[in-house]
C-alpha positions in Angstrom: 0.0 0.0 0.0 1.1 3.6 -0.7 0.9 6.8 1.2 -1.4 9.5 -0.2 -4.3 11.9 0.4 -7.9 11.6 -0.9 -9.0 15.2 -1.0 -12.7 14.8 -1.8 -15.4 12.5 -0.5 -14.0 8.9 -0.6 -17.4 7.3 -1.2 -17.3 8.5 -4.8 -13.9 7.0 -5.3 -14.9 3.7 -3.9 -17.9 3.8 -6.2 -15.4 4.0 -9.0 -13.4 1.1 -7.6 -16.6 -1.0 -7.5 -17.3 -0.5 -11.2 -13.7 -1.0 -12.2 -13.7 -4.4 -10.5 -17.1 -5.3 -11.8 -16.2 -4.3 -15.4 -13.2 -6.6 -15.3 -15.4 -9.4 -14.1 -18.2 -8.9 -16.6 -18.2 -5.8 -18.8 -21.8 -6.3 -19.9 -23.2 -6.6 -16.4 -21.2 -3.5 -15.3 -22.6 -1.5 -18.2 -26.2 -2.5 -17.5 -25.9 -1.7 -13.8 -24.3 1.7 -14.6 -27.2 2.5 -16.9 -29.8 1.6 -14.3 -30.5 4.9 -12.6 -33.0 3.9 -10.0 -32.6 1.6 -6.9 -29.3 0.0 -7.9 -28.5 -3.4 -6.4 -25.5 -2.3 -4.3 -24.2 0.3 -1.9 -20.7 1.3 -0.9 -19.3 3.0 2.1 -16.6 5.6 2.7 -13.6 4.5 4.7 -15.2 3.0 7.9 -14.4 5.0 11.0 -12.9 8.0 9.1 -14.5 11.4 8.8 -16.4 12.0 5.6 -16.3 15.8 5.6 -12.5 16.3 5.3 -9.6 14.9 3.3 -8.5 11.4 4.2 -4.8 10.8 4.7 -3.7 7.3 3.7 -0.6 6.0 5.6 1.5 3.1 4.3 1.2 -0.2 6.2 -2.0 0.9 8.0 -5.3 -1.0 7.6 -8.4 0.6 6.1 -11.8 -0.9 5.8 -14.5 -0.3 3.2 -18.0 -1.9 3.0 -20.1 -3.0 0.1 -23.6 -4.5 0.1 -25.4 -6.4 -2.6 -29.1 -7.0 -3.3 -28.4 -9.1 -6.4 -26.7 -12.5 -6.0 -25.2 -12.4 -9.5 -23.4 -9.1 -8.8 -22.4 -10.3 -5.4 -20.8 -13.4 -6.9 -19.0 -11.5 -9.7 -17.6 -8.9 -7.4 -16.5 -11.1 -4.5 -15.0 -13.8 -6.6 -12.9 -11.2 -8.4 -11.8 -9.7 -5.1 -10.8 -13.1 -3.7 -8.8 -13.7 -6.8 -7.1 -10.4 -6.4 -6.3 -11.3 -2.8 -5.0 -14.8 -3.6 -2.8 -13.5 -6.5 -1.8 -10.4 -4.5 -3.1 -8.0 -7.1 -3.5 -4.5 -5.8 -6.5 -2.3 -6.2 -6.6 1.5 -6.6 -8.6 4.2 -4.9 -7.8 7.8 -6.1 -4.7 6.5 -7.7 -3.5 5.1 -4.4 -2.5 1.5 -4.4 -4.0 -0.8 -1.8 -3.4 -4.5 -1.0 -6.4 -6.7 -0.1 -5.8 -8.4 3.3 -9.3 -9.7 4.2 -12.7 -10.1 2.8 -15.2 -10.3 5.7 -18.7 -11.7 5.6 -19.2 -12.8 9.2 -20.9 -10.4 11.5 -19.0 -11.8 14.4 -15.8 -10.5 12.8 -17.3 -7.0 12.0 -20.5 -5.4 12.9 -20.6 -4.0 9.4 -20.6 -7.5 7.8 -23.4 -10.0 7.5 -25.5 -12.2 5.1 -29.3 -12.2 5.4 -31.7 -14.0 3.1 -35.2 -12.8 2.3 -36.6 -15.9 4.1 -34.6 -15.0 7.2 -35.8 -11.4 7.1 -39.4 -12.4 6.7 -39.2 -15.0 9.4 -38.4 -12.5 12.1 -41.3 -12.1 14.5 -40.0 -9.7 17.2 -41.8 -6.7 15.9 -41.5 -3.5 18.0 -43.7 -0.4 17.7 -40.6 1.8 18.4 -37.7 1.6 16.0 -34.4 3.5 16.2 -32.2 4.0 13.2 -28.7 5.4 13.3 -27.6 7.2 10.2 -23.8 7.1 10.0 -23.2 9.0 6.8 -25.0 12.1 5.4 -28.5 11.1 4.4 -30.7 13.2 2.1 -33.6 12.8 -0.4 -33.9 14.0 -4.0 -37.2 15.8 -4.6 -37.2 17.1 -8.2 -34.2 19.3 -8.5 -34.0 19.9 -4.7 -32.6 18.0 -1.8 -34.5 17.3 1.5 -31.9 17.3 4.3 -33.9 16.1 7.3 -35.5 12.8 8.3 -38.9 12.1 6.7 -40.5 8.8 7.7 -42.6 8.4 4.6 -39.6 9.1 2.3 -37.4 6.7 4.2 -39.8 3.8 4.2 -41.1 4.4 0.7 -37.6 4.2 -0.7 -36.8 1.1 1.3 -40.1 -0.6 0.1 -39.3 0.3 -3.6 -35.9 -1.3 -3.3 -37.2 -4.3 -1.4 -39.9 -5.0 -4.0 -37.4 -4.6 -6.9 -35.0 -7.3 -5.7 -37.1 -9.6 -3.5 -39.2 -12.5 -4.9 -41.7 -11.6 -2.2 -43.5 -8.3 -2.8 -45.2 -6.1 -0.3 -48.5 -4.5 -1.4 -47.6 -1.0 -2.7 -50.8 0.5 -1.1 -49.0 0.3 2.3 -47.1 3.4 1.2 -50.1 5.6 2.1 -49.8 4.2 5.7 -46.2 5.4 6.0 -47.6 8.9 6.7 -48.8 7.5 10.0 -45.3 6.7 11.2 -44.3 9.3 13.9 -40.8 10.6 14.6 -40.8 10.7 18.4 -37.2 11.5 19.0 -34.2 12.6 17.0 -30.6 13.6 17.7 -29.2 14.7 14.4 -26.8 17.2 12.9 -26.1 18.4 9.4 -23.0 17.2 7.6 -21.8 17.9 4.1 -19.3 16.2 1.8 -17.4 17.6 -1.1 -17.8 15.7 -4.4 -15.6 17.1 -7.1 -16.9 20.6 -7.7 -20.0 20.6 -5.5 -21.2 19.8 -1.9 -24.0 17.5 -0.8 -25.4 18.1 2.7 -27.5 15.6 4.7 -28.2 14.6 8.3 -26.4 12.1 10.5 -27.4 10.8 13.9 -30.3 8.9 15.6 -33.9 9.0 14.7 -36.6 7.1 16.6 -39.9 6.1 15.0 -43.2 5.0 16.5 -45.9 2.9 14.7 -49.4 2.4 16.0 -49.9 -1.0 17.6 -53.3 -1.3 16.1 -51.9 -1.6 12.5 -50.3 -5.0 12.5 -49.4 -5.0 8.8 -47.7 -1.6 9.0 -45.9 -2.7 12.1 -44.6 -5.9 10.4 -43.5 -4.1 7.2 -41.8 -1.2 8.9 -39.8 -3.6 11.1 -38.7 -5.7 8.1 -37.7 -2.7 6.1 -35.8 -1.3 9.1 -33.7 -4.4 9.2 -33.3 -4.3 5.4 -32.0 -0.7 5.6 -28.6 -2.1 6.8 -28.1 -3.6 3.3 -30.1 -1.2 1.2 -29.1 2.2 2.5 -31.5 5.1 2.7 -32.0 8.1 0.4 -29.9 9.7 -2.3 -26.5 8.5 -3.5 -26.3 5.3 -1.5 -24.0 3.9 -4.2 -21.5 6.6 -3.2 -21.6 6.0 0.5 -24.4 8.3 1.5 -27.3 7.0 3.7 -25.3 4.3 5.5 -27.7 3.2 8.3 -28.5 0.4 10.7 -31.2 -0.4 13.1 -30.1 0.1 16.7 -31.1 -2.6 19.2 -30.4 -2.2 22.9 -27.4 -4.5 22.6 -25.9 -2.5 19.7 -22.8 -0.3 20.5 -22.3 2.8 18.4 -18.9 3.6 16.9 
């Protein structure tokens, strides 16, 4: 690995890495995915544990972690097999023209709280539905509304986006009419702050922090779907530019420890 500085938001650079790897694995799949503008089947992070709103200094012989999630098994297989080959044959990867060596590819959540594999069947089999749900937003989250950006939490936009992505990639589909019920989800507590990132020649600003939602106990279908989508958010991301590291989120349970 080399020493260097990534002056702008790393999420965009890691997005570039993803497509470089995927193109080498299967150029046609990479092209089709790049042309799909809505609800893409992957997300990337920035460098885990590093600030997103300032340049990142890369030091030689120090470990750095990035995270990618996949909602499509074919894309998952193409990408991870290529990464394992790069690791085995000691082939470096590049982020912002800085050379990195691949040391580990982690899937097990016991090795990292940012790792995990969850099938749709496992997701739908969960029965511990709570009427209060807390989501922690780790990277700036915002929503595209026409040519404007909404930079504060909105329950209907959060769960509508998650449902759209769930229905696109799951064999099991939720009834789209439930979207009207998302207006009944209340935000009962939030501890958020604004944070912006610099992407080339412009800034994007969103919110980070904790948001707690409440769902009426009398609406069992809404309760079920919101709980499932809240777990799904860990893999799907929330809002705008999730393929560039924005909207990284996870559901917080009492046993969860924040970074």
